[in-house]
C-alpha positions as CSV (number, residue, x, y, z in Angstrom):
1,M,0.3,0.1,0.2
2,K,2.7,2.3,0.4
3,D,3.0,2.6,-3.3
4,I,-0.5,4.0,-3.3
5,V,0.8,7.2,-1.8
6,E,1.5,10.2,-3.4
7,R,5.2,11.7,-2.5
8,W,6.2,15.0,-3.1
9,N,9.7,16.4,-3.3
10,V,9.8,19.6,-0.9
11,A,14.0,19.4,-1.5
12,P,16.1,16.9,-3.8
13,D,17.2,15.7,-0.3
14,L,13.5,15.9,1.2
15,S,10.6,13.4,0.1
16,I,7.1,14.2,1.8
17,S,4.0,12.0,1.8
18,R,1.2,14.1,0.4
19,V,-1.2,13.2,3.2
20,L,1.1,14.7,6.8
21,T,0.0,13.1,10.3
22,G,-0.8,16.3,12.5
23,L,0.2,15.7,15.9
24,W,-1.8,18.6,17.2
25,Q,-4.5,16.5,19.0
26,I,-1.4,15.5,21.4
27,A,-2.0,18.6,23.2
28,D,-5.6,18.2,23.4
29,M,-5.5,14.8,24.7
30,E,-3.2,16.0,27.6
31,R,-5.6,19.1,28.2
32,E,-6.5,19.3,32.3
33,G,-3.2,17.7,33.2
34,R,-4.1,13.8,31.5
35,E,-1.1,12.0,31.2
36,L,-0.3,9.8,28.3
37,D,1.5,6.7,27.8
38,L,4.6,7.7,25.6
39,T,5.5,4.6,24.5
40,A,2.1,2.9,23.8
41,T,0.9,6.3,21.9
42,A,4.5,6.0,19.8
43,K,3.5,2.3,19.1
44,A,0.3,4.1,17.6
45,M,1.9,5.9,14.9
46,E,3.2,2.8,13.6
47,P,0.1,2.0,11.2
48,Y,0.8,5.4,9.3
49,V,4.0,4.4,8.1
50,N,2.9,1.0,7.3
51,A,0.2,2.4,5.1
52,G,2.8,5.0,3.6
53,F,2.2,7.8,5.5
54,T,5.7,8.4,6.5
55,T,5.2,12.2,7.3
56,F,4.6,14.0,10.7
57,D,4.1,17.2,11.7
58,M,4.3,18.9,15.0
59,A,5.6,21.6,17.1
60,D,7.3,22.5,20.2
61,H,3.9,23.6,22.2
62,Y,2.0,20.3,21.1
63,G,2.5,18.9,24.4
64,S,4.5,15.7,24.5
65,A,4.3,15.3,20.7
66,E,8.1,15.6,20.0
67,L,8.6,13.2,22.7
68,I,6.2,10.8,21.4
69,A,7.6,10.6,17.4
70,G,11.6,10.8,19.1
71,I,11.0,7.3,20.7
72,F,9.0,6.2,17.3
73,A,11.7,7.0,15.1
74,Q,14.2,4.7,17.3
75,E,12.8,2.0,16.1
76,Q,12.2,2.9,12.7
77,E,15.3,2.5,9.8
78,Q,17.3,5.9,9.1
79,N,15.5,8.3,7.1
80,S,12.2,6.7,6.6
81,V,10.3,8.9,8.2
82,Q,10.2,12.9,8.3
83,L,9.5,14.7,11.6
84,F,8.7,18.2,10.9
85,T,8.1,20.6,14.2
86,K,7.9,24.2,14.7
87,W,9.2,26.5,16.8
88,V,7.1,29.7,18.2
89,P,9.0,31.4,20.5
90,K,7.3,34.3,22.8
91,P,7.3,37.6,21.2
92,G,10.8,40.2,21.0
93,P,14.0,39.4,20.7
94,D,15.5,36.0,20.8
95,S,19.9,35.6,21.1
96,R,21.7,33.4,19.5
97,D,21.9,31.3,22.4
98,D,18.4,31.2,23.0
99,V,17.9,30.1,19.6
100,R,20.4,27.2,19.8
101,T,19.0,26.1,23.1
102,A,15.4,25.8,21.3
103,V,16.5,24.1,18.6
104,Q,19.0,21.6,21.1
105,T,15.9,20.9,22.7
106,A,13.6,20.0,20.4
107,L,16.6,17.7,18.9
108,D,16.9,16.1,22.2
109,R,13.3,15.3,22.6
110,L,13.0,14.1,19.1
111,R,16.0,12.1,19.8
112,S,18.1,13.4,16.7
113,N,20.9,15.2,15.5
114,R,18.9,16.9,12.4
115,I,15.7,18.3,12.5
116,D,14.5,17.3,9.0
117,L,12.1,20.9,8.6
118,L,11.9,23.7,11.3
119,Q,9.0,25.7,10.6
120,F,9.2,29.1,12.6
121,H,6.6,31.3,13.7
122,S,6.6,35.1,14.2
123,W,4.0,36.9,16.1
124,N,4.5,40.5,15.0
125,Y,5.9,41.6,11.5
126,A,6.3,45.2,13.0
127,D,9.4,44.3,15.7
128,P,12.2,43.0,13.1
129,S,13.5,41.0,15.8
130,Y,12.4,37.8,14.2
131,L,14.6,38.5,11.1
132,D,17.6,38.0,13.9
133,T,16.0,35.0,15.2
134,L,15.6,33.9,11.5
135,T,19.2,34.8,10.7
136,Y,20.8,32.6,13.5
137,L,17.9,29.7,12.4
138,Q,20.2,30.0,8.9
139,E,23.3,29.8,11.1
140,L,22.3,26.6,12.2
141,K,20.8,25.0,9.6
142,A,24.6,25.4,7.7
143,E,26.2,24.1,10.9
144,G,23.9,20.8,10.1
145,L,21.5,20.9,12.9
146,I,18.9,21.5,10.6
147,R,18.0,20.3,7.1
148,H,15.9,22.9,5.8
149,L,13.9,25.9,7.2
150,G,10.2,26.5,6.8
151,M,7.8,29.3,7.7
152,T,4.3,28.6,9.4
153,N,1.4,31.5,9.3
154,T,3.5,33.6,7.4
155,D,1.0,36.1,5.1
156,T,2.2,36.9,1.5
157,A,3.8,40.4,1.6
158,H,5.9,38.8,4.1
159,L,7.1,35.5,2.8
160,G,7.8,37.4,-0.2
161,M,10.1,39.7,1.8
162,I,11.7,37.1,3.6
163,L,12.4,35.4,0.3
164,Q,14.2,38.5,-1.1
165,S,16.1,38.9,1.6
166,G,18.0,35.7,1.0
167,F,16.3,33.3,3.7
168,D,16.6,29.7,2.0
169,I,12.8,28.9,3.2
170,V,11.4,25.9,1.5
171,T,8.2,25.5,2.9
172,N,5.0,27.6,4.6
173,Q,2.1,26.0,6.8
174,I,-1.1,27.6,6.6
175,C,-4.7,27.0,6.7
176,F,-6.2,26.2,3.7
177,S,-9.6,24.3,3.1
178,L,-12.8,24.8,1.3
179,L,-13.8,27.3,3.8
180,D,-10.7,29.5,4.1
181,Q,-9.4,30.3,0.6
182,R,-6.8,33.2,1.5
183,A,-3.9,31.2,-0.2
184,R,-5.7,31.5,-3.5
185,T,-7.1,34.8,-3.3
186,N,-4.0,36.5,-1.9
187,G,-1.6,35.4,-4.0
188,M,0.3,33.0,-1.9
189,L,0.2,30.2,-4.4
190,E,1.5,32.2,-7.0
191,L,4.2,33.2,-5.0
192,C,5.2,30.0,-3.5
193,A,5.2,28.8,-7.3
194,Q,7.2,31.3,-8.5
195,H,10.0,30.8,-5.7
196,G,9.7,26.7,-5.3
197,V,8.5,27.1,-1.9
198,T,6.0,24.0,-1.0
199,V,2.5,24.8,0.6
200,L,1.8,22.6,3.7
201,A,-1.8,22.9,4.4
202,F,-3.4,22.8,7.7
203,G,-7.5,22.7,8.9
204,T,-8.1,21.2,5.4
205,L,-11.1,18.9,7.0
206,A,-12.0,22.5,9.1
207,G,-11.7,20.0,12.2
208,G,-13.5,17.5,11.0
209,F,-16.3,19.6,10.0
210,L,-16.3,19.2,6.2
211,T,-17.0,15.4,6.9
212,E,-20.7,13.1,6.6
213,R,-20.5,13.3,10.5
214,W,-21.9,17.1,10.4
215,L,-23.7,16.6,6.9
216,A,-27.6,17.5,7.4
217,Q,-27.4,17.9,11.4
218,P,-28.4,20.5,13.1
219,E,-26.3,23.4,14.2
220,P,-24.4,22.6,17.2
221,D,-24.1,24.3,20.7
222,W,-20.8,26.5,19.6
223,N,-20.0,26.3,23.6
224,M,-20.2,22.6,24.0
225,L,-18.0,21.5,21.3
226,D,-15.4,18.6,22.4
227,T,-11.8,19.0,20.9
228,W,-9.7,22.2,20.4
229,S,-9.7,21.7,17.0
230,Q,-13.7,22.2,16.2
231,M,-13.5,25.3,18.9
232,K,-11.2,26.9,16.5
233,Y,-13.0,25.8,13.0
234,S,-16.1,26.7,14.5
235,R,-15.1,30.0,14.4
236,F,-14.2,29.6,11.1
237,I,-17.4,28.4,9.8
238,R,-19.2,31.5,11.6
239,E,-17.1,34.0,9.9
240,A,-17.8,32.0,6.2
241,G,-21.6,32.5,6.7
242,G,-22.7,30.3,9.6
243,W,-24.3,26.8,9.6
244,A,-26.1,27.0,6.8
245,A,-23.6,28.0,4.5
246,L,-21.6,25.2,5.9
247,Q,-24.3,23.0,5.0
248,D,-25.0,24.0,1.4
249,L,-21.4,23.3,0.9
250,L,-21.5,20.3,2.6
251,Q,-24.3,19.0,0.0
252,V,-21.7,20.1,-2.9
253,V,-19.2,18.0,-1.7
254,H,-21.2,15.1,-0.8
255,Q,-23.0,14.3,-4.1
256,I,-19.4,14.5,-5.6
257,A,-18.3,12.1,-2.7
258,Q,-21.1,10.0,-3.8
259,R,-20.2,10.4,-7.5
260,H,-17.0,9.1,-6.6
261,N,-17.9,6.4,-4.3
262,V,-15.1,8.0,-2.0
263,S,-15.7,9.9,1.7
264,M,-16.6,14.2,2.0
265,A,-12.6,14.1,3.6
266,N,-11.4,12.6,0.4
267,V,-13.3,15.6,-2.0
268,A,-12.2,18.3,0.7
269,G,-8.4,17.2,0.8
270,R,-8.1,16.3,-3.0
271,Y,-9.3,19.7,-4.2
272,I,-6.5,21.1,-1.6
273,L,-3.9,18.8,-2.9
274,D,-4.7,19.9,-6.8
275,Q,-3.9,23.4,-6.1
276,P,-0.9,24.6,-7.2
277,A,2.4,24.6,-4.9
278,V,0.4,22.5,-2.2
279,G,2.9,19.7,-1.4
280,G,0.8,18.2,1.2
281,I,-2.4,18.5,3.6
282,I,-1.9,17.9,7.6
283,V,-4.7,15.7,8.8
284,G,-4.6,15.5,12.6
285,A,-4.5,11.8,14.3
286,R,-5.5,11.7,18.0
287,L,-2.9,8.9,18.5
288,G,-4.4,5.7,19.8
289,I,-8.0,6.7,20.0
290,S,-9.2,7.3,16.1
291,E,-7.0,6.4,12.7
292,H,-7.9,7.2,9.5
293,C,-5.3,5.6,7.4
294,Q,-7.6,3.6,5.0
295,D,-10.0,6.5,4.4
296,N,-6.7,8.4,3.5
297,L,-5.6,6.2,1.1
298,Q,-8.5,6.9,-0.6
299,L,-7.3,10.1,-1.8
300,F,-4.7,8.4,-3.8
301,R,-7.5,6.2,-5.8
302,F,-9.4,8.7,-7.7
303,A,-9.6,12.1,-9.4
304,L,-11.2,14.9,-9.0
305,A,-13.1,16.0,-12.9
306,E,-12.9,19.4,-13.9
307,A,-16.5,19.7,-13.2
308,D,-16.2,18.5,-9.9
309,H,-13.8,21.5,-9.6
310,T,-16.2,23.6,-11.1
311,A,-19.0,22.5,-8.8
312,I,-16.5,23.1,-5.8
313,D,-15.2,26.6,-6.7
314,A,-19.1,27.4,-7.3
315,A,-19.9,26.5,-3.8
316,V,-16.7,28.1,-2.1
317,A,-18.0,31.7,-4.2
318,Q,-21.1,31.8,-2.0
319,L,-19.1,31.7,1.7
320,R,-18.3,34.9,2.9
321,K,-14.1,35.4,2.6
322,I,-12.0,34.6,5.6
323,P,-10.6,38.5,6.4
324,G,-7.1,39.4,5.4
325,D,-4.2,36.9,4.5
326,C,-2.8,33.4,5.9
327,G,-1.7,33.9,9.5
328,D,-3.9,37.0,10.5
329,E,-5.9,34.9,12.5
330,Y,-3.0,34.8,14.8
331,R,-2.3,38.6,14.7
332,R,-5.5,40.8,14.0
333,P,-9.3,40.6,14.8
334,P,-10.9,38.4,14.4
335,F,-8.8,36.0,15.9
336,L,-10.2,32.5,14.7
337,T,-8.2,30.4,17.5
338,A,-10.0,27.7,19.7
339,A,-9.6,30.5,22.4
340,G,-10.9,33.4,20.2
341,D,-8.1,35.4,21.1
342,L,-4.5,34.9,21.6
343,S,-4.7,34.3,25.8
344,D,-3.9,30.6,24.7
345,H,-0.5,31.7,23.0
346,L,0.8,34.8,24.9
347,D,0.4,37.2,27.3
348,S,1.5,40.9,25.5
349,L,3.5,42.0,22.6
350,P,6.4,44.0,24.1
351,A,7.6,47.2,22.2
352,P,9.3,46.8,18.9
353,Y,11.8,49.6,19.6
354,E,13.9,51.4,22.6
355,I,11.8,54.4,23.5
356,R,13.2,57.4,25.5
357,T,11.4,60.5,27.2
358,G,13.4,63.9,27.3
359,N,12.9,66.9,29.7
360,D,10.9,68.1,27.4
361,G,8.1,65.7,27.6
362,R,8.4,64.1,24.3
363,K,8.7,60.5,23.4
364,R,11.5,59.6,20.9
365,V,11.9,56.2,19.2
366,F,15.0,54.4,18.4
367,S,15.3,51.4,15.6
368,A,19.0,51.1,16.2
369,T,20.2,51.9,12.7
370,I,23.5,53.3,12.1
371,W,22.0,56.4,10.8
372,E,20.3,57.8,14.1
373,E,23.5,57.8,15.6
374,M,25.3,59.4,12.9
375,A,23.2,62.2,12.0
376,S,21.5,62.4,15.7
377,Y,18.0,61.7,15.1
378,C,15.5,59.3,16.2
379,R,12.8,57.3,14.1
380,A,10.1,58.8,15.7
381,V,9.1,61.6,17.7
382,Q,5.7,62.0,19.7
383,R,4.6,65.4,21.1
384,G,0.7,65.4,22.7
385,D,-1.2,63.5,20.1
386,R,1.1,64.1,17.2
387,I,3.9,61.6,16.0
388,L,6.3,62.3,13.3
389,I,8.3,59.5,11.9
390,S,11.3,60.3,9.9
391,G,12.5,59.1,6.2
392,T,12.7,55.0,6.8
393,T,14.5,53.1,4.7
394,A,14.8,49.1,4.6
395,T,17.9,49.0,7.0
396,H,17.6,46.1,9.7
397,G,21.2,46.3,11.1
398,D,23.9,45.9,8.6
399,R,21.3,44.5,6.1
400,T,18.9,45.8,3.5
401,I,15.6,43.6,3.9
402,G,13.7,43.1,0.9
403,G,16.7,42.8,-1.7
404,D,16.4,44.6,-4.8
405,D,12.5,44.3,-5.0
406,P,11.0,47.4,-4.4
407,G,7.8,45.9,-3.1
408,A,9.4,44.0,-0.6
409,Q,11.4,47.0,0.9
410,T,7.8,49.0,1.2
411,H,6.6,46.2,3.0
412,F,9.5,46.5,5.4
413,I,9.6,49.9,6.0
414,I,5.9,49.8,6.6
415,D,6.7,47.7,9.5
416,K,9.3,49.8,10.8
417,I,6.7,52.7,10.7
418,E,4.2,50.5,12.3
419,G,6.6,49.2,15.0
420,A,7.5,52.8,15.8
421,L,3.5,53.4,15.9
422,Q,3.5,50.4,18.5
423,S,5.9,51.6,20.7
424,L,4.3,54.5,21.3
425,G,0.6,53.3,21.7
426,A,-0.7,53.7,18.3
427,S,-1.1,51.6,15.4
428,L,-1.4,52.3,11.3
429,A,-4.5,53.1,11.5
430,D,-3.3,56.5,13.7
431,V,-1.4,57.9,10.1
432,V,-2.7,60.6,8.6
433,R,-0.1,61.6,6.0
434,T,2.9,59.5,4.2
435,R,5.4,60.6,1.8
436,I,7.3,58.3,-0.6
437,Y,10.8,59.0,-2.4
438,L,11.7,56.8,-5.4
439,P,14.9,57.2,-6.7
440,N,13.5,55.0,-10.0
441,K,10.3,56.2,-11.4
442,D,9.7,52.3,-13.1
443,H,9.2,51.2,-9.3
444,V,5.9,53.4,-8.8
445,K,3.6,50.5,-9.5
446,P,5.0,47.9,-6.9
447,V,5.6,50.6,-4.4
448,A,2.1,51.9,-4.6
449,E,0.6,48.6,-4.3
450,A,2.1,47.8,-1.7
451,H,1.7,50.9,0.1
452,G,-2.1,50.6,-1.3
453,L,-2.0,47.1,0.7
454,R,-1.0,48.1,4.1
455,F,-3.1,50.9,4.3
456,R,-6.7,49.7,2.7
457,G,-9.1,51.3,4.8
458,I,-6.8,53.8,6.4
459,Q,-6.5,55.9,3.1
460,P,-3.6,58.9,4.6
461,A,-2.6,61.8,2.7
462,N,0.2,60.5,0.3
463,T,2.8,62.4,-1.7
464,L,5.3,60.3,-4.1
465,I,8.4,62.1,-5.3
466,C,11.2,60.7,-7.5
467,A,14.4,61.8,-5.7
468,G,18.0,60.6,-5.2
469,L,18.5,58.3,-1.9
470,V,21.5,58.0,0.4
471,G,23.1,54.5,-0.5
472,T,22.6,52.5,-4.2
473,D,20.5,49.7,-2.1
474,Y,17.7,51.5,-1.0
475,L,15.0,51.9,-3.5
476,V,12.4,53.6,-1.2
477,E,12.3,56.0,1.2
478,I,9.0,56.7,3.4
479,E,8.0,59.0,6.3
480,A,4.8,59.6,8.1
481,E,2.9,61.4,10.5
482,A,0.1,60.2,12.7
483,L,-2.4,61.5,15.2
484,I,-3.5,60.1,17.8
485,G,-7.0,60.0,19.5
């Protein structure tokens, strides 16, 4: 049966099964202090590998998942299974030692000397310290502790910026399902296809809501759901139009499933696997409790016809769009998480930049670029309800972020502006004016598009000027003004 399971080459030295077994449910199984028999639970991974599902996905915060996978991997032939994990550090800066300690902890738990794929999550793009963390991770990759680096829950603009900055990223793990089409509508699939980045899709079955179990069933009591996964994806359902809208979608999926004599889960999964750049879907497992190997194998025994895709596309088009871009559910309202907020993940976001209050009562923000020290100025200054932000380029430490892509540089510049505002308790929504300086008039369109994306709905007054900049690496400079209150 192993020959039935399709495989995907993430990189020349990393082949994965196109259905990855997700171990998020381990944390749910250990909820309220419940303890698992780690050895027995590890044994429950064996049927998946025997069926050809050799790739497992976990994270540092999935309870004992890394420990369980490590126990199991010790009994397998070398390189016969692929163990992917994630690192989701608290917001704020991490030192080289912090990063090394986190990676070594994962290695110890996995009982391995190298992580097949380490996927990194950043909470706040406005805090550029995550780029330092990525730099340190890339150093550990060069050292051999990490085989490949991936991102998780990273939006289109920032994945593009990271790639243009020279980071060697091979995957982006994002929510992608019939309910959540942000990867298609916001350009993520095109970006990943262009750069050879593999999309790993989670939430494809929406916590089981896209299966026969919920077809033609009454709306559940949203406050009495069994699992964290159901709690999370119930929010996606309500955001997409509610229970009636879900039932309309399920009817279409059911009809297609009957036509092919497969399950609704097979149809929902196959549809996502058919999308460009999607290398695999992550299907959660409650190890030792429920096992879906035989049903998952059906994914590779049929193909959706063009008419099937057309019917699904039409049904999906009737849903309300999930707001924002990929990963935004972890960064801004509406927080489509199990708790409905970030309380399960973090307490607060630290200020991205240093703030100094002068004797004159003015607050000044410093972003630690070489130019601020050299020319005796600050990134932003606040007096009363007014914030003035200096001309800002894509400088971070001794490197230029965004490479030679003017749109990517613009996104990082706006991140820095947002970081200055956050440090003063404000946000991009408080910006009333921006001024853009470009040395090359051919860059007007990508810069304007990036500005338009980030200030959509805010619409500050804006002036764009073609002018020379200090430094040939800088393709754009932006200054801003904000009013609070």
